[in-house]
N, CA, C and O atoms as a MOPAC input file, in Angstrom:
PM7 MOZYME 1SCF
protein

 N     49.11300 1    82.09200 1   216.62100 1
 C     48.96900 1    83.46200 1   216.81700 1
 C     47.47400 1    83.87200 1   216.79300 1
 O     46.74500 1    83.50800 1   215.87100 1
 N     47.06000 1    84.58200 1   217.75100 1
 C     45.74400 1    85.00800 1   217.84500 1
 C     45.45800 1    86.38200 1   217.26800 1
 O     46.29000 1    87.28100 1   217.38700 1
 N     44.33700 1    86.56200 1   216.66500 1
 C     43.88600 1    87.85500 1   216.24200 1
 C     42.93800 1    88.44100 1   217.16000 1
 O     41.89900 1    87.84500 1   217.44300 1
 N     43.25300 1    89.67200 1   217.68700 1
 C     42.43400 1    90.32500 1   218.66400 1
 C     41.41500 1    91.25300 1   217.97800 1
 O     41.78100 1    92.05900 1   217.12300 1
 N     40.28100 1    91.14500 1   218.31900 1
 C     39.06600 1    91.97800 1   218.05900 1
 C     38.41800 1    92.56200 1   219.08700 1
 O     37.72500 1    91.83100 1   219.79400 1
 N     38.48800 1    93.79300 1   219.34900 1
 C     37.92700 1    94.47600 1   220.45500 1
 C     36.87600 1    95.53300 1   219.96700 1
 O     37.05700 1    96.28000 1   219.00500 1
 N     35.76300 1    95.50200 1   220.74900 1
 C     34.90400 1    96.62500 1   220.49900 1
 C     35.21800 1    97.86700 1   221.25800 1
 O     36.12700 1    97.88900 1   222.08900 1
 N     34.43000 1    98.96700 1   220.96600 1
 C     34.69700 1   100.33600 1   221.55900 1
 C     34.55300 1   100.09200 1   223.15200 1
 O     35.38000 1   100.64200 1   223.88000 1
 N     33.71700 1    99.43100 1   223.62400 1
 C     33.55300 1    99.21000 1   225.05100 1
 C     34.77800 1    98.51100 1   225.59500 1
 O     35.29700 1    98.93100 1   226.62900 1
 N     35.25600 1    97.48100 1   224.96100 1
 C     36.55000 1    96.94600 1   225.44700 1
 C     37.73900 1    97.82200 1   225.49000 1
 O     38.56400 1    97.72100 1   226.39800 1
 N     37.85800 1    98.76600 1   224.43500 1
 C     38.89700 1    99.66300 1   224.32100 1
 C     38.79400 1   100.72400 1   225.51300 1
 O     39.81500 1   101.11600 1   226.07800 1
 N     37.65600 1   101.12600 1   225.83500 1
 C     37.37200 1   102.08500 1   226.87500 1
 C     37.69200 1   101.54400 1   228.19000 1
 O     38.25500 1   102.24800 1   229.02900 1
 N     37.31400 1   100.14600 1   228.45400 1
 C     37.66400 1    99.45800 1   229.59100 1
 C     39.19700 1    99.28000 1   229.84100 1
 O     39.69500 1    99.47300 1   230.95100 1
 N     39.84600 1    98.93700 1   228.84800 1
 C     41.30700 1    98.81200 1   228.83200 1
 C     41.99000 1   100.07400 1   229.14300 1
 O     42.94600 1   100.06600 1   229.91900 1
 N     41.52700 1   101.27700 1   228.53700 1
 C     42.11800 1   102.55400 1   228.76600 1
 C     41.74700 1   102.98500 1   230.27500 1
 O     42.56300 1   103.60600 1   230.95700 1
 N     40.64300 1   102.67100 1   230.69700 1
 C     40.28400 1   102.98900 1   232.10300 1
 C     41.02000 1   102.31500 1   233.10400 1
 O     41.29000 1   102.88100 1   234.16300 1
 N     41.38300 1   101.10600 1   232.85100 1
 C     42.31300 1   100.27800 1   233.74700 1
 C     43.69000 1   100.50600 1   233.59000 1
 O     44.48100 1    99.95700 1   234.35600 1
 N     44.09500 1   101.29100 1   232.64000 1
 C     45.45000 1   101.57000 1   232.52500 1
 C     46.27300 1   100.50100 1   231.53500 1
 O     47.47600 1   100.59700 1   231.29500 1
 N     45.49100 1    99.58400 1   231.06900 1
 C     46.05200 1    98.48600 1   230.22600 1
 C     46.09700 1    99.04400 1   228.76400 1
 O     45.27800 1    99.85400 1   228.33000 1
 N     47.17900 1    98.50500 1   228.02600 1
 C     47.18200 1    98.92000 1   226.63200 1
 C     46.66400 1    97.90100 1   225.66800 1
 O     46.75900 1    96.69900 1   225.91500 1
 N     46.14300 1    98.34000 1   224.62600 1
 C     45.66200 1    97.51700 1   223.53200 1
 C     46.68900 1    96.78500 1   222.85700 1
 O     47.82900 1    97.24900 1   222.83300 1
 N     46.38900 1    95.56900 1   222.24200 1
 C     47.47700 1    94.95200 1   221.44700 1
 C     47.82500 1    95.79100 1   220.27100 1
 O     46.92200 1    96.52200 1   219.86400 1
 N     48.94300 1    95.82400 1   219.66100 1
 C     49.55800 1    96.61600 1   218.66400 1
 C     48.60600 1    96.60500 1   217.42400 1
 O     48.34100 1    97.64000 1   216.81200 1
 N     48.11200 1    95.39600 1   217.09100 1
 C     47.26000 1    95.26400 1   215.89600 1
 C     45.92100 1    96.12900 1   216.13000 1
 O     45.39400 1    96.75600 1   215.21000 1
 N     45.48500 1    96.10800 1   217.27000 1
 C     44.12700 1    96.84800 1   217.73400 1
 C     44.53200 1    98.41800 1   217.54600 1
 O     43.70600 1    99.22000 1   217.11000 1
 N     45.75300 1    98.77300 1   217.87600 1
 C     46.04700 1   100.26100 1   217.85600 1
 C     46.10500 1   100.55100 1   216.41200 1
 O     45.62400 1   101.62200 1   216.04400 1
 N     46.63800 1    99.73200 1   215.51200 1
 C     46.74400 1   100.09300 1   214.09800 1
 C     45.45400 1   100.09300 1   213.48700 1
 O     45.19900 1   100.93500 1   212.62600 1
 N     44.59200 1    99.22200 1   213.84700 1
 C     43.26500 1    99.26200 1   213.25300 1
 C     42.52900 1   100.46000 1   213.69900 1
 O     41.78100 1   101.08500 1   212.94600 1
 N     42.75700 1   100.79000 1   214.98700 1
 C     42.07200 1   102.15700 1   215.44400 1
 C     42.53700 1   103.42800 1   214.63900 1
 O     41.75400 1   104.31800 1   214.30900 1
 N     43.84000 1   103.43200 1   214.36200 1
 C     44.52900 1   104.48700 1   213.52200 1
 C     43.85400 1   104.54000 1   212.18700 1
 O     43.49700 1   105.59500 1   211.66200 1
 N     43.68700 1   103.28300 1   211.63400 1
 C     43.25700 1   103.19100 1   210.26300 1
 C     41.81800 1   103.60300 1   210.13700 1
 O     41.42400 1   104.17300 1   209.12000 1
 N     40.93100 1   103.29600 1   211.26300 1
 C     39.55700 1   103.53100 1   211.14000 1
 C     39.42200 1   105.16200 1   211.32300 1
 O     38.49600 1   105.76500 1   210.78000 1
 N     40.40000 1   105.82600 1   212.11700 1
 C     40.33700 1   107.12300 1   212.26500 1
 C     40.59100 1   107.85900 1   210.98200 1
 O     39.93600 1   108.84100 1   210.63200 1
 N     41.60400 1   107.31700 1   210.28700 1
 C     41.92800 1   107.98100 1   208.98200 1
 C     40.83700 1   107.79400 1   208.00800 1
 O     40.56100 1   108.72900 1   207.25500 1
 N     40.12300 1   106.57200 1   207.93700 1
 C     39.11200 1   106.43400 1   206.89200 1
 C     37.92900 1   107.46800 1   207.27700 1
 O     37.30000 1   108.07800 1   206.41200 1
 N     37.69500 1   107.60000 1   208.63900 1
 C     36.56500 1   108.59000 1   209.02800 1
 C     37.01700 1   109.94100 1   208.51800 1
 O     36.21100 1   110.70000 1   207.98000 1
 N     38.29900 1   110.25700 1   208.67700 1
 C     38.64100 1   111.63000 1   208.16800 1
 C     38.46700 1   111.82200 1   206.72600 1
 O     37.98900 1   112.85400 1   206.25400 1
 N     38.88500 1   110.75500 1   205.98400 1
 C     38.66000 1   110.87000 1   204.51100 1
 C     37.12000 1   110.95700 1   204.08600 1
 O     36.75300 1   111.69700 1   203.17300 1
 N     36.28200 1   110.17600 1   204.78900 1
 C     34.87100 1   110.24700 1   204.43200 1
 C     34.29800 1   111.52400 1   204.92500 1
 O     33.20000 1   111.79300 1   204.43700 1
 N     34.77000 1   112.35600 1   205.75800 1
 C     34.36900 1   113.64100 1   206.14800 1
 C     34.78400 1   114.81000 1   205.32100 1
 O     34.32900 1   115.94400 1   205.47100 1
 N     35.77200 1   114.42400 1   204.34300 1
 C     36.30900 1   115.51100 1   203.52700 1
 C     35.71800 1   115.44600 1   202.10300 1
 O     35.06000 1   114.50800 1   201.65200 1
 N     36.06200 1   116.61100 1   201.44800 1
 C     35.45700 1   116.64200 1   200.07700 1
 C     36.69800 1   116.21600 1   199.16800 1
 O     37.52600 1   117.01400 1   198.73000 1
 N     36.70200 1   114.95500 1   198.96900 1
 C     37.69400 1   114.46500 1   198.11600 1
 C     37.20100 1   114.07500 1   196.66100 1
 O     36.01900 1   113.76000 1   196.52700 1
 N     37.96600 1   114.07900 1   195.67100 1
 C     37.49600 1   113.56700 1   194.38900 1
 C     36.92300 1   112.23200 1   194.54700 1
 O     37.47500 1   111.42200 1   195.29100 1
 N     35.83300 1   111.93200 1   193.88900 1
 C     35.17000 1   110.62100 1   193.94300 1
 C     35.39900 1   109.70500 1   192.92900 1
 O     35.67500 1   110.08700 1   191.79200 1
 N     35.30500 1   108.41300 1   193.25500 1
 C     35.60500 1   107.37800 1   192.15500 1
 C     34.75900 1   107.73400 1   190.88500 1
 O     33.60200 1   108.14800 1   190.95900 1
 N     35.42300 1   107.54000 1   189.74200 1
 C     34.74400 1   107.65400 1   188.41100 1
 C     34.79700 1   109.04300 1   187.81600 1
 O     34.49000 1   109.23300 1   186.63900 1
 N     35.21200 1   110.08200 1   188.68100 1
 C     35.44200 1   111.45100 1   188.12800 1
 C     36.58300 1   111.38400 1   186.98100 1
 O     37.48600 1   110.54900 1   187.02500 1
 N     36.47500 1   112.19200 1   186.11600 1
 C     37.44900 1   112.39800 1   184.79500 1
 C     38.56200 1   113.25000 1   185.41700 1
 O     38.38800 1   113.84600 1   186.48000 1
 N     39.62700 1   113.28700 1   184.77600 1
 C     40.69900 1   114.22200 1   185.04100 1
 C     40.25900 1   115.59600 1   184.98000 1
 O     40.56800 1   116.42300 1   185.83700 1
 N     39.54900 1   115.84200 1   183.98500 1
 C     39.07300 1   117.29800 1   183.52400 1
 C     38.06900 1   117.74300 1   184.68700 1
 O     38.05200 1   118.91100 1   185.07400 1
 N     37.25600 1   116.79000 1   185.21100 1
 C     36.22600 1   117.23300 1   186.22100 1
 C     37.00400 1   117.40400 1   187.53100 1
 O     36.62900 1   118.30100 1   188.28600 1
 N     38.00000 1   116.67500 1   187.86600 1
 C     38.83200 1   116.88200 1   189.04400 1
 C     39.56500 1   118.22900 1   189.09000 1
 O     39.64600 1   118.94300 1   190.09000 1
 N     40.14600 1   118.51300 1   187.75200 1
 C     40.81600 1   119.73500 1   187.51700 1
 C     39.79800 1   120.99600 1   187.70200 1
 O     40.09100 1   122.06700 1   188.23500 1
 N     38.71000 1   120.68400 1   187.22000 1
 C     37.78900 1   121.99100 1   187.21500 1
 C     37.25000 1   122.13600 1   188.67800 1
 O     37.08900 1   123.27000 1   189.12700 1
 N     36.96600 1   121.04100 1   189.43700 1
 C     36.42200 1   121.23100 1   190.82800 1
 C     37.59700 1   121.54900 1   191.74500 1
 O     37.39100 1   122.45300 1   192.55500 1
 N     38.79500 1   120.96200 1   191.75900 1
 C     39.87700 1   121.22600 1   192.75400 1
 C     40.93300 1   122.05100 1   192.25700 1
 O     41.79300 1   122.37900 1   193.07400 1
 N     41.04000 1   122.46600 1   191.03400 1
 C     42.06700 1   123.23300 1   190.50300 1
 C     43.32600 1   122.30200 1   189.93000 1
 O     43.29500 1   121.07300 1   189.98400 1
 N     44.23600 1   122.92400 1   189.47600 1
 C     45.50000 1   122.31200 1   188.95200 1
 C     46.17000 1   121.55300 1   190.25400 1
 O     46.16300 1   122.09500 1   191.35900 1
 N     46.72000 1   120.31700 1   190.04200 1
 C     47.51900 1   119.74100 1   191.23300 1
 C     48.72800 1   120.40100 1   191.31800 1
 O     49.14900 1   121.06300 1   190.37000 1
 N     49.39500 1   120.27500 1   192.47300 1
 C     50.71000 1   120.72200 1   192.74500 1
 C     51.70000 1   120.09900 1   191.84000 1
 O     52.63100 1   120.72400 1   191.33200 1
 N     51.44700 1   118.76100 1   191.64900 1
 C     52.41300 1   117.97600 1   190.89300 1
 C     51.55300 1   116.89500 1   190.22400 1
 O     50.59200 1   116.40400 1   190.81600 1
 N     51.89300 1   116.54600 1   189.03500 1
 C     51.41000 1   115.38400 1   188.27800 1
 C     52.55000 1   114.36800 1   188.23200 1
 O     53.51300 1   114.57200 1   187.49400 1
 N     52.47000 1   113.32500 1   188.97000 1
 C     53.53300 1   112.49200 1   189.17400 1
 C     53.56400 1   111.55700 1   188.03200 1
 O     52.53800 1   111.35500 1   187.38300 1
 N     54.72200 1   110.95600 1   187.73900 1
 C     55.08500 1   110.15700 1   186.59400 1
 C     54.01300 1   108.83400 1   186.64200 1
 O     53.76300 1   108.20500 1   187.67100 1
 N     53.46000 1   108.56700 1   185.35700 1
 C     52.52600 1   107.42700 1   185.35300 1
 C     53.24100 1   106.18300 1   185.48200 1
 O     54.41600 1   105.99100 1   185.16800 1
 N     52.41300 1   105.33700 1   185.98100 1
 C     53.03100 1   103.84500 1   186.29200 1
 C     52.13600 1   102.88900 1   185.46600 1
 O     50.97400 1   103.18400 1   185.18600 1
 N     52.74400 1   101.69300 1   185.07600 1
 C     51.98300 1   100.68400 1   184.37300 1
 C     51.69500 1   100.96700 1   183.04700 1
 O     52.49600 1   101.67400 1   182.43500 1
 N     50.55000 1   100.48600 1   182.39800 1
 C     50.38200 1   100.71600 1   181.12400 1
 C     51.08200 1    99.67400 1   179.97600 1
 O     50.98100 1    99.82000 1   178.75800 1
 N     51.73900 1    98.70000 1   180.60000 1
 C     52.42700 1    97.87500 1   179.83800 1
 C     51.60900 1    96.62000 1   179.23200 1
 O     52.07400 1    95.77900 1   178.46300 1
 N     50.32400 1    96.67000 1   179.73000 1
 C     49.47800 1    95.47700 1   179.23800 1
 C     48.06900 1    95.84200 1   179.58600 1
 O     47.87000 1    96.79200 1   180.34300 1
 N     47.09200 1    95.16000 1   179.08900 1
 C     45.59200 1    95.42900 1   179.34600 1
 C     45.39900 1    94.95400 1   180.91800 1
 O     44.45800 1    95.43500 1   181.55000 1
 N     46.14100 1    94.17100 1   181.44100 1
 C     45.99300 1    93.80100 1   182.85300 1
 C     46.59800 1    94.88700 1   183.86100 1
 O     46.32400 1    94.95500 1   185.05900 1
 N     47.40100 1    95.65600 1   183.21400 1
 C     48.21700 1    96.71600 1   183.99500 1
 C     48.05600 1    98.10500 1   183.22900 1
 O     48.94300 1    98.61800 1   182.54800 1
 N     46.81300 1    98.62200 1   183.44300 1
 C     46.41900 1    99.94800 1   182.82400 1
 C     47.27400 1   101.02500 1   183.48300 1
 O     47.77300 1   100.83300 1   184.59200 1
 N     47.43500 1   102.11200 1   182.82800 1
 C     48.10100 1   103.18300 1   183.21300 1
 C     47.62500 1   103.86500 1   184.41800 1
 O     46.46500 1   104.27900 1   184.43500 1
 N     48.40400 1   104.03000 1   185.44400 1
 C     47.88400 1   104.64300 1   186.75100 1
 C     48.60600 1   106.08500 1   186.94000 1
 O     49.83100 1   106.17200 1   187.02400 1
 N     47.87800 1   107.03000 1   186.99100 1
 C     48.31500 1   108.59000 1   187.07000 1
 C     48.02700 1   108.93100 1   188.50900 1
 O     47.04100 1   108.47700 1   189.09000 1
 N     48.95300 1   109.78700 1   189.10900 1
 C     48.71900 1   110.22000 1   190.49500 1
 C     48.92300 1   111.74500 1   190.34300 1
 O     49.83200 1   112.24000 1   189.67600 1
 N     47.96000 1   112.46100 1   191.04700 1
 C     48.04900 1   113.85600 1   191.14100 1
 C     48.17500 1   114.25800 1   192.50100 1
 O     47.35800 1   113.79100 1   193.29500 1
 N     49.12200 1   115.10400 1   192.94700 1
 C     49.32700 1   115.50200 1   194.36800 1
 C     48.90700 1   116.94400 1   194.55100 1
 O     49.38500 1   117.91400 1   193.96100 1
 N     47.87200 1   116.94300 1   195.52100 1
 C     47.26200 1   118.18800 1   195.98900 1
 C     48.01400 1   118.50500 1   197.35500 1
 O     48.86800 1   117.73100 1   197.78600 1
 N     47.66600 1   119.66500 1   198.01000 1
 C     48.27700 1   119.92300 1   199.33200 1
 C     47.80400 1   118.88900 1   200.34900 1
 O     48.59800 1   118.40700 1   201.15700 1
 N     46.57200 1   118.56000 1   200.32000 1
 C     46.00100 1   117.73200 1   201.32700 1
 C     45.71900 1   116.26800 1   200.97400 1
 O     45.52400 1   115.43900 1   201.86400 1
 N     45.69900 1   115.95500 1   199.68700 1
 C     45.35300 1   114.69300 1   199.18300 1
 C     46.12800 1   114.27800 1   197.95400 1
 O     46.81300 1   115.04600 1   197.28000 1
 N     45.94700 1   112.93600 1   197.71700 1
 C     46.55700 1   112.48700 1   196.54300 1
 C     45.32700 1   111.81900 1   195.61000 1
 O     44.45800 1   111.18000 1   196.20300 1
 N     45.26400 1   111.95100 1   194.32200 1
 C     44.27100 1   111.34600 1   193.58900 1
 C     44.89100 1   110.34800 1   192.66700 1
 O     45.85200 1   110.66200 1   191.96500 1
 N     44.35900 1   109.13500 1   192.65100 1
 C     44.89400 1   108.01200 1   191.81400 1
 C     43.86900 1   107.79900 1   190.61500 1
 O     42.66000 1   107.67700 1   190.80600 1
 N     44.42900 1   107.76800 1   189.44500 1
 C     43.49800 1   107.58300 1   188.25800 1
 C     43.94800 1   106.33100 1   187.58300 1
 O     45.13700 1   106.05700 1   187.41700 1
 N     42.91700 1   105.55700 1   187.18900 1
 C     43.19500 1   104.44600 1   186.19900 1
 C     42.93400 1   105.05400 1   184.85800 1
 O     41.82600 1   105.51900 1   184.59300 1
 N     43.87800 1   105.06400 1   184.04600 1
 C     43.82200 1   105.73500 1   182.62600 1
 C     43.37400 1   107.12100 1   182.84600 1
 O     44.27900 1   107.90000 1   183.14700 1
 N     42.16900 1   107.61300 1   182.76300 1
 C     41.73800 1   109.07200 1   182.91200 1
 C     40.67700 1   109.21800 1   184.01700 1
 O     40.13700 1   110.31200 1   184.17900 1
 N     40.34900 1   108.13600 1   184.79900 1
 C     39.21800 1   108.36600 1   185.80200 1
 C     39.77200 1   107.90300 1   187.18900 1
 O     40.55800 1   106.97300 1   187.37000 1
 N     39.18000 1   108.78300 1   188.20500 1
 C     39.58400 1   108.52000 1   189.49500 1
 C     39.22600 1   107.08500 1   189.93100 1
 O     38.14300 1   106.58000 1   189.63400 1
 N     40.16000 1   106.45600 1   190.63400 1
 C     39.98100 1   105.15600 1   191.26500 1
 C     39.93500 1   105.34500 1   192.78300 1
 O     39.17000 1   104.66600 1   193.46800 1
 N     40.70700 1   106.21700 1   193.28200 1
 C     40.91500 1   106.47200 1   194.68000 1
 C     41.45900 1   107.92300 1   195.07200 1
 O     42.23300 1   108.52200 1   194.32500 1
 N     41.07200 1   108.38400 1   196.12300 1
 C     41.62600 1   109.58900 1   196.78700 1
 C     42.04900 1   109.35600 1   198.14400 1
 O     41.28500 1   108.75900 1   198.90300 1
 N     43.22600 1   109.77300 1   198.55500 1
 C     43.59700 1   109.44400 1   200.01500 1
 C     44.15700 1   110.83400 1   200.63000 1
 O     44.60900 1   111.70000 1   199.88100 1
 N     44.10900 1   110.98100 1   201.88500 1
 C     44.66300 1   112.03800 1   202.58300 1
 C     46.22200 1   111.98200 1   202.58900 1
 O     46.81400 1   110.92300 1   202.79800 1
 N     46.87700 1   113.18300 1   202.34700 1
 C     48.24800 1   113.23100 1   202.46000 1
 C     48.66400 1   113.46200 1   203.79700 1
 O     48.90400 1   114.61400 1   204.15900 1
 N     48.79700 1   112.32900 1   204.71100 1
 C     48.98000 1   112.53000 1   206.12500 1
 C     50.21100 1   111.91800 1   206.56600 1
 O     50.63200 1   111.02000 1   205.83700 1
 N     50.91900 1   112.21700 1   207.65300 1
 C     52.20300 1   111.64500 1   208.11200 1
 C     51.81600 1   110.16700 1   208.56200 1
 O     52.70900 1   109.32500 1   208.64900 1
 N     50.50300 1   109.84900 1   208.84600 1
 C     50.31900 1   108.47000 1   209.39000 1
 C     50.26900 1   107.43200 1   208.19700 1
 O     50.11800 1   106.22600 1   208.39000 1
 N     50.39400 1   107.94700 1   207.07100 1
 C     50.33100 1   107.05600 1   205.81700 1
 C     51.73900 1   106.89500 1   205.27500 1
 O     52.72100 1   107.39000 1   205.82700 1
 N     51.78100 1   106.15600 1   204.13500 1
 C     53.06300 1   105.99200 1   203.47500 1
 C     53.08600 1   106.90700 1   202.16700 1
 O     53.79200 1   106.65600 1   201.19100 1
 N     52.31100 1   107.88900 1   202.26100 1
 C     52.14500 1   108.79600 1   201.03500 1
 C     52.58600 1   110.31900 1   201.45900 1
 O     52.08700 1   111.31200 1   200.92900 1
 N     53.59900 1   110.37100 1   202.49600 1
 C     53.87900 1   111.77100 1   202.76000 1
 C     54.81700 1   112.48200 1   201.85300 1
 O     54.93300 1   113.70600 1   201.89200 1
 N     55.44800 1   111.77000 1   201.08100 1
 C     56.29800 1   112.28800 1   200.05600 1
 C     56.26300 1   111.67900 1   198.67100 1
 O     57.29500 1   111.16300 1   198.24300 1
 N     55.15000 1   111.69600 1   197.92500 1
 C     55.06500 1   111.05200 1   196.83500 1
 C     56.08300 1   111.22000 1   195.75400 1
 O     56.34300 1   110.32600 1   194.94900 1
 N     56.71200 1   112.52600 1   195.76400 1
 C     57.70700 1   112.80600 1   194.83600 1
 C     58.99800 1   111.90500 1   195.03200 1
 O     59.80200 1   111.70300 1   194.12200 1
 N     59.11100 1   111.40400 1   196.26300 1
 C     60.25900 1   110.61100 1   196.49700 1
 C     60.30600 1   109.32000 1   195.84500 1
 O     61.35200 1   108.68200 1   195.72000 1
 N     59.12700 1   108.91800 1   195.41000 1
 C     58.94800 1   107.59200 1   194.69400 1
 C     58.62900 1   107.69600 1   193.23800 1
 O     58.32200 1   106.72600 1   192.54600 1
 N     58.72600 1   109.02200 1   192.78200 1
 C     58.37400 1   109.32100 1   191.43600 1
 C     59.32300 1   108.65400 1   190.45800 1
 O     59.16800 1   108.80500 1   189.24700 1

């Protein structure tokens, strides 16, 4: 199985000739677009405390049930759901913030609560 890697010029050439990109390249393109969106937004940054997030962004719509915490190797992970993004905390500090978009698997975090 071959892994395709195309530059922007190759993608433009394929589009201009009416050919389609391999599925993996399309998925990579969607992921790149999503990461660019996240970088352009004012999301909570890594290392912020829960108190700092709540002070800057207000109270979340939901504080989802914590996961993990059963050992030192599995610290407690908390998730806060805001209208446009989800914040993931390890113990009480941000480890990641992601857009709450239909393109991802985080469209309904309460369904996995």
